N, C-alpha and C positions, 0 to 999 in steps of 0.2 A: 373433371378431377383436378383439384388444385395441386400444383407442383411444389414439393417441399423446398427445393432450392430457391424458387421464386419467393416463397414465404419467408425464407431466411433473408433475402434481400429487402423485403418489405419491413421486416423487424429491424434490420440494421438502419434503414432510412428513418424509422421511427426514433431510434436511439441517437443516431449521429447527425441527423438534421439536413444533410445535403447529399445529393447523388454523387458529387465529387468525393466526399468523405467516405461514402460506402465503397466506391470504386477503388479508392486508394487502399482502404483497409483489406479488401478482399481480392486485390490484384486483378481487377477488371478495368476495362475502359468505361468512362462515364456513359458513352453511347450504348455499350452492351448492357449496363445496368438499366438504363432507360427503356431499352427494347424489351428486356425481360419483365420489367414492371408493367409495361403496356400489355404484354401477353397475359400476365396475371390478372389484369383488369378484365380482359376478355373472358378469361376462365371464370372469374367471379361474377361477371354479368352486371356489375355496378361500378361507378367511378370510385377509385381508391385514392387518387391523387388530385390535387388542384394547385394552380399557380397562386402564389402570394408574393407579388413583386417579382423578384428574381429567384425566389426560392420555390421549391415544391413541398407542399405539406400534405399530410394525410387527411382525407375526409373522415367524417364520423364512421363510415363503413370501413375505411382503411384502418382506423385505430382499433375497431372491433376485431378485424381480421388479424391485425398485428398481435393483439392479446391472445387470440386462438393460436397464432404461430408460436408464441412462447410455450403454450401447453403441448403443442404437437412436437416441438423440438426437444422439450424436456422428456417426453415419452420415448422419443428416438434415442436420446442419451441413455435412458434407463435400459433400453433394448441392447445398446452397445455394451453396457456394463454386464448384463446377464450373459451375453455371448462371450465376453472376455472371461467371465467367471467359469465358463464351461471348458476353457482350455486348461491344459496341463501346465502348472507353474505360472510364474509372473515374469514376463520378458518384454522385449521391444523397447522403444524409446519413450521417455517421459519428459515432456517439456515443462520446465519449472521456472516460474518467475519469482523474483525476490526484490524487495526494497534494499537499498545499499547497505544499511547497517545489519540487515539480516544475513547478508552474504557471509561475512567472517564469523558471526556469532552463532548462527543456527545451521546454515546450509552444509558446511563441511561435515559436522557431526551427524546430520541427518543422512547425508550421502554415504558416510562410512557405515551407518546402520543398514541402509539399503543394500550396499555391496555385500555385507555380511549375510543378510537374510535372503536377498534376491539377486544373486550374481548375474542372472541373465537380463536384468533390467538395465537400460542405458539412460541414465539421467542426463538432461541437457539444460543447463542453467542460463538464464538471461536476466540481467538486471533491468528493473522497470519500476517506475513510480506507481504507488498504489492507486493513484487516480486513473491510470491507464489499464489497470488489470482487467476490468470487466470487458473492455473493448478487445483486449488480447485473447481472453477466453472465448468470447463469442465468435471471433474471427478464426479460431482454431490455431492461433499462434502459440498458445499455452494450453497445457492440460490441467495445471494446478499452480497455485502461486501463494507466496507469503504476502500478506497485506497488513496494513496497520491504519488506525485512526487515532486521533487525539481528542482530548477535551477541547471544546470550541470548534472542532472539525469532525463531527460524527460521520460515519460512513453513510453514503446516500443509499436509500432503498433501491434494490435492483432485483426484479423477479427472475432475471436470467442467470443469476449467480447465487450459489449457496456458500456459506462460510461456517467454519467451526472455530471456537476460541482456542487460543494457544497460550498466551501469557499476558499479564498486565505488569507494567513497570512505571516507576515514577520518572519525572523529567527534572533535570537540574539546570540551573543557570550557571554557565561557565564564565568566570571573570578572571582578570589578572590582578596581581597585587598593585600594579601601577598602570596608568594609561600611557598612550603614546607620547604624551608631553612630559612624562616622568612624575606626574602628580599621583599621590597615594589614593588608591581606590576607596570608596566608601566602606565603612565597616560592614562585614557580612552579617546579616540578620539570620538567625538560625530558625526561627519560628515566626509565623505570622500569616496574614492574608496575602493573597497574590499582589494586591496593591502595595502592601507594606514591604514585600520582598523585592518587587520590581521597581518601585517608585524611586529609590536612590540612584537607579541606573537610567532614568528616563532621558537625561541629557547626553548619555554616552553614545558613541557609534555602535551599531548593532550588526551582528553576523547572522544571516538567515539562510535557509535553503533557497534554491532558485524560485523565481516567480512562477506560479502555476502548479506548484507542488503542495501536498498536504502540510509538509513541514513549514513552508513559507506562510501559508494561511494560518496555521496555529500560532506562529510567532507574532504575526501582526494582530490577530484577534486577542491573544493573551495580553499583549501590551495595551491594546485599546481597552480591554476590561480593567486594566490597572490604572487607566486614566490618561494615557498618552499615546501618541503616534510614534513608533520607533523611527529613528533616523538611520536608515539602512546603508551601511558602507560596503559590506561584502556579501555576496550571494554564492554560497558553496553548499553542495549536498553532502560532502564527506565530513562526518563528525570529527574525524581526526584532524582535519584542517581547521574546523571551528575551534578545537582545543588549542591547536598550535598558534592560531591567530590571537586567541584570548591570552595565551601565555606571554606574548610580546606586546600586550596592551593595545591591540588593534580593534578591540571592541568586545562586546559581550554577546553570548548566544545561548540557545537551548540545546541540550544534549540529553537523550534518553539514557537510562542507567546501563543499558546494554553496551553503550559506547564508552563507558568510563573505566574500562579495565586497565588502560594504559594512559594515565593522565600526566602531561608534561609538568615539570617543575614550574612553579610560579602560578599555576592555575588553582583557583578557589572554586569549589562546587557548592552551590546553594540549592538544597532540595526544595522543590516547589510543590504546592498542592495541585499538581497537574499530572495527568497520566497518559501514557500511550498504551494502546491495546493491539496486540498482534493476533492475526487469525490465518487460517489456511482457506483459500477460496478455490472453487472449481465450478464448472458449468452446472446449472440446475439439473438434477437427476443423475449427476455423475459421481456422487459420493460412494457408491458401492462398486465402482470400477476397482478391480484388484490393485492396480498400480497406484491409483489415487489414494485408496485406503492404506496402502503400504507406506506412502509418503507421509500421510497424516500421522500414522503410528510412529514413524521414524522421527518426525519433527517433534512430537510430544516427548519421545525418549531423549532427544537432544536438549530440549528445554528443561526436563527434569534433571539431567546431568548438570546443566548450568546452575540450577538452584542449589545443588549439593556441593559445588566447587567453590573456590574462593570468590567472595561476593564482588561483582563489578562495582558496587557502590561503596567499597571499603575505604575509599579515599575520604579524608575528613570533609565534612560539609562546610566547615569554616576553620580558620587558623586555630590550632590548638584543640579542635574537636576530636573525640574518639572515633575510631572506625565504626561505621554502622553495620548492623547485621544485614544479610542479604534480603532484598525486598522484591526480587523477581518473583512473580506469582504465577506458576503454571495453572492453566484453567482447564 
C-alpha cells in the first residue's frame, strides 16, 4: 500500500526540483525526505528517482506516480471539504495569503464581511508574492490566497491549484512632471500603442518591483515589447513608494489602478493598454470547503463595493485631463 504522506513528498520533489527545497518547505531534514522517498520506492516496486549530476530527478515511473499523487491528494482535499461541511457553522483558523496591493484594497473589507457573517472564523493574513502561492498552498502554509497575473506574465498552469476570477484592472505608468535633473518630462500621451506610450520614457530611470516577482517580470517584458530595455534604478514592491519616487523625479514605474486612490502631487498617470487580473486561489479540490467558499464570497463582495465607490483611477491620466470613470471590473 502506498503511503499518502510519501506521495506528497514525491509530488513536492516533482514541483520543487531538489530534496533540499522539499525539506525546507515541509520542515523536514533532507535526510528524512530521502529516507521516506526510498521507502516509497520499495512500496512501489520500481525505481522512482535517479541521479542527474548532483540532482535527483524523477524517472518516467516517478513522474507517472507524481501525477497520480495529484489526483489522490485532490480527492483527499475534497473529503476534508465534505467533512467540514458536515459541521455546525464555520469556524477555526483560515490562513490567507495576499499580494501587497491586495492587502489594503481588498483584504480588510473581505475580513470585515467574514467577521459579520462568520464570527467564529479566525482569519490569519500573510503577505506573499503571487509566484510563491502555489508552493504555500501545497505545503499547507496557506488555505486560500489572493493572486494576480499581468499581460506578458500569464499564470503558469498548475494542476495542484484551482483559481476563481475576482477582478481585472488597467495598469498605469506613473511619472513626474520633471526628472531628478529638473528637466521637464516628455508630454504625456493619452492614447496609443504600448510602444508609443512607453517610448518617450525609454531613457529615463525605472522603478520596478523586486527581481523574481511577477511585477518585475511584467515591467521588463512590457518595456521590451515597446522596443527597449529599462534602465532600472529602484526596486520596490510597495506601489505607494513607486508613486512617491515618481513624484520627486526619481524614475517612472507601473502601478495598477487599485493602487491609485492616493496619488501624490506632481505625479502624472498614463493609462496603458495593459491589465492585471486578480483571482482567489486554493488547493485543488478545496473550493467547496465552507471557510474557503466564505472567503471567496467575501472577497467578491469587497471588490463589488470598490467598484461602486470613488474610482481609484479618478486622477487625471494627463495634465488637464478629466477624471475617468471607474474601470475596475469585478469578474
